[in-house]
Steps between C-alpha positions, in 0.01 A plus 500: 500500500849359551527122481722354774690229316691419824168384640443278195853351531441428866174327414666284236787412737247358746356257243652165595208279412275479197184558710635837618547659154151648470482586871820710507447667168134584575601665828771702325263598225246647743774691681611662177149627434385256231218251509648194333811352338571265211838346426531354149776267375458534121677227300489440125131402476428423863426743788488419870326735743517546876246752619253599762245615246167313528548138402205508261659796316841332477363186338268701274796711394680194364199315376408807290853540361537841667870434568549545120272805487585691815649836400699527826667164439574595143660829611705322769637254243638786297648710788785458742388737774204553731204697379161619629167469320144613516248294299270794414783681310509248217155353494357735237757378245474139601349217296162355609683199641728716713208715617322185610813386685529834680132499589545160669821615666320799651247263652792340681640830630773537241496858368857634541834370611873455486670225302865405533637278216843327488680280248564143620681205346449381142343832397204460733339771711372525857293785630342613827187714483332690780140592427262751651123542488558877479538664159767750609755307710754412238608845372584607856753218555861593564705215350863406543523283191829337601367402844176381348681272251717362780183407700350306208828331430519381854136387491559310176797313656303423813208361305736275299670385819176413670354349183185680596172373350333783306150613591408498130676432167457472124270203439621207294392139472639157414312240302479147658762343270735795562467448874572136456818560301621776735442282805725232350765761408489634858577145618817504295390320185602617153254540218632190311454299823146628540423407142628148549326449837162638378532348151445833323701689243783721617387785271155496663660569838731763360214689328286487818786642709579776246134601483478519875823710518363750252161522679658546841785729390774257606832517313629159606349172608649524852337837536166356394541216748582752781186706408286183500625391842453843656146523373439142619412382151736209565646358819 
C-alpha cells in the first residue's frame, strides 16, 4: 500500500480552524486505508494528543500512564524516520504491563500502523500515527520518509498556529494554594508582592510554585502559568 502524502498535505492545508483538525485528518486517514490517527506533541514530561481514537480510550491511555509505557511512542522518541509496526510481533517478549496495554489497544482497533516522528524545538518530539484494526496493514506500506516527515512538520506548525486544544493529555493537578499563587502571578504580581498582600512567607510561595513546576513538568514559572490558563485551572 502506497501512502499518498500529497493527500495528507492537502488535508492539513485546509485546516484553518481548530474545530476542523480532527475532521480533515480523519477523512485523510480513511482515504489512506487506516482506521484512526493520533498526533502526539511530546514535551519534557508532558504529552498532548489530538486523535480520533475513542474518547474513552484516549483518557484511559493517559490516566493509566500508557504514554510512558507505549512501545510505539518509545521507539518514535529514539528514531528520526517513519516506521511501521505490528503489535503481535513483539508481544511474546513484552512485559505483563505492555501485554495488558496491547490487549486494551486491540479492543480499540489498534493492531498495526505507521508512525512518523520528527524532532521539534527544545529537544521535544512530535509524531503522527495511523492505526489499523488489521494485523497485516503496516508491513505493506510504501513510505517516502522525507515526504512523511514534511507532513508532520507542517501539521506541528499548524497545530501551534491554531493553538489547538488537545483531545487528551498527560494529567496533572494543582493544589488550591498553588492555584491561588499562580492566579496572582498571572495578574502580574510578583511573589514578594503576593507574600505581602496575603501576609504569608515568601519562601512558602516559592516552595509551592517549585513543587507545582516539578509535578507538571514546567521549566519556568511563565510556562506553568500558561499551562494552568490553557487547562482552565486559573482564569
